[in-house]
N, C-alpha and C positions, 0 to 999 in steps of 0.2 A: 646551726651547720647538721648537716644531715647527715644520718647515721646509716653507718658501713650495713649493718643488718638487714636493714629494707631495701639498701640496695644490693646485696645478694638475694634475697625475695624477689625482687625487681627481676631479675635477671634470669633468676631458676623459673620465674611463671612465665616470661615471656618463650624462654627456652621450651618449655612443657608446650604450652601453648604453637611452636611452631613443628614441633613433633606430632603433635595430634593430629594439627591441617594435614601433615605430607604423609601419615598413615604410617611411622615410623614406631607409633606409640606403641606397647606389648597389649594385646586384644584377648579379651578372654574366649577360649576355643569353644566348640558344641564337646559335649562329654561324650569320650570314645566308649564304643560298648563295652561291654565286661569280655575278657580272652575267651571266658564260655559262661554258655549260659546254659541252665535246669527248668524245663516246663513239662507240667504234669495237662490230661486234657482227661475228659473220660467221654465212654457212647452213649451214657445215659446218665442222666440225674435222679433218676430212679429206679428201684428197681424195688421185690417185694421178697419174702422168706422164702426161701426156693432161690432165685434168682442171680443172676451174674451183669457184671458189668465188668468192663472194661477199660484199664488205668495205663495209658500210655504215658510214657517218660521219656522226654528226647534231649538232649544233651547236643547243645553247636561252638561249635568251635569256632570262635569270631579272631582270633589272632593267625598269625603268619607262621607257625610251627605247629605241626603235629602232636595232637594228645596222643601222650602215650599209654597212661593208665589214669582211669578213674575209682575212686573209693566212694561208695554209697550206701547211706544206710536210710530205712523207711521206717516211721514209727505213728503209731496213730495218736490225731489228735487229744490233748487233755478234753473235749467233752464227747469222744468217742468213747474215752476210757471212762467215762461215768455213766456208760452205761453199761452194764453189766447182759444186759437181757440181750445184748445185740450179739449175734457171734457170727462171724466167719472168716475166712483164711483166704487166702494164696493160692492157688488151684493148678494153673500155669503160668506159663512164662514165652515169650517168642520175639527173634530180635528179627525188625524189617532189612533186610537184604535186596539186592537190586536182583536176585536170583527168587525173588519169594521172602517168604519166614522161613526163620532156621529156629529149632528150641534153643532154649537154655534153663540155665541152672540156675539155684540161689536164690531163691523168691522173696528172701528178706527175713530178718529184719535187716540183714549186714549184709554189706558185698556186694552190693546190687552194679558193683560198678563193672564185674567182669561180664555182666551182660552181655555192653556195649560191643563186644567182640573188638576184632583188629583196632589198628589206631582209627583219630578222625584228624582225616587232613582240613588243611585250613579252609573254613567255609562251606564246611560239608556237616553231616550232622546224622545222629544217629537216634534211632526209638528203637525201645522197647514197650513190652505189649506184658500187664500182669493181667488176670484174669482172678477179680475178687470175686467169690463164691458167697452166697449170704445162704449161713444154712437153713434148710426147712422148719426147723424149730423156733429162729430166734426172735427175738420184739421185732416190732415195728412201732412206725411214727417217729424214729430218731436218725441223725445222720453219722454215717460215717467217712471219717476222713481221716488225712496223713502228711504227715512234714517229713522235709529231706533234708540232707545235708549229704555236699560234698565236696570232694578234696579230688581237684585233676594237675596232672604232670606234664608240662611239654617238653617235645623235642631239645628245647631251647634251655632246657635245668631250670626253668621256672616252674612254678607252681602255683594254684585257686585252691582256695577255699569258698565255699560259699554256703549260704541256707541260714536261716530255712527259706525252703519254698516247700508253698501248699499246694497240696490237691484240692481239685474242685470236690466238695461235698455230695455223697449219694443219698440221697433220702430213702429208708427203705419204707416203704408203705404199706399199711395194713390191705391183705387182699379185700 
């Protein structure tokens, strides 16, 4: 006598095979991009004491709603803090706009999000450039790097926390 359990198993297997053959089975979809992304770039991988490097931060809105608010921090990496002879500061800030660049304020370590200006519409991005100045009496042969956390609020009342996002490191070379 055949087991009813085996009969049910066989029926389930046949049904699953039929669904898979006709494309009705659930499929894995490609991962959607994050609702907002923060990226960093520098205009130079090296500098010397007394030099400057421009650190660009770009927030991109991948969602179908406006970004209304961004809060962002920027802090030195652990290895940067272990080199007390490296002396540096953020000495300038500018927001890229369609009409050129406009100055911004709040160059760190917190509240950088306000520098992105007005809302960020869906599919668009905003870039803020911080001027990193290495002191003339700074030590050399060390790397300066930062990491950032951000929080974004969208016009659909959703929000996103992201990070840490790391900057490219800048090597301070001896002249």
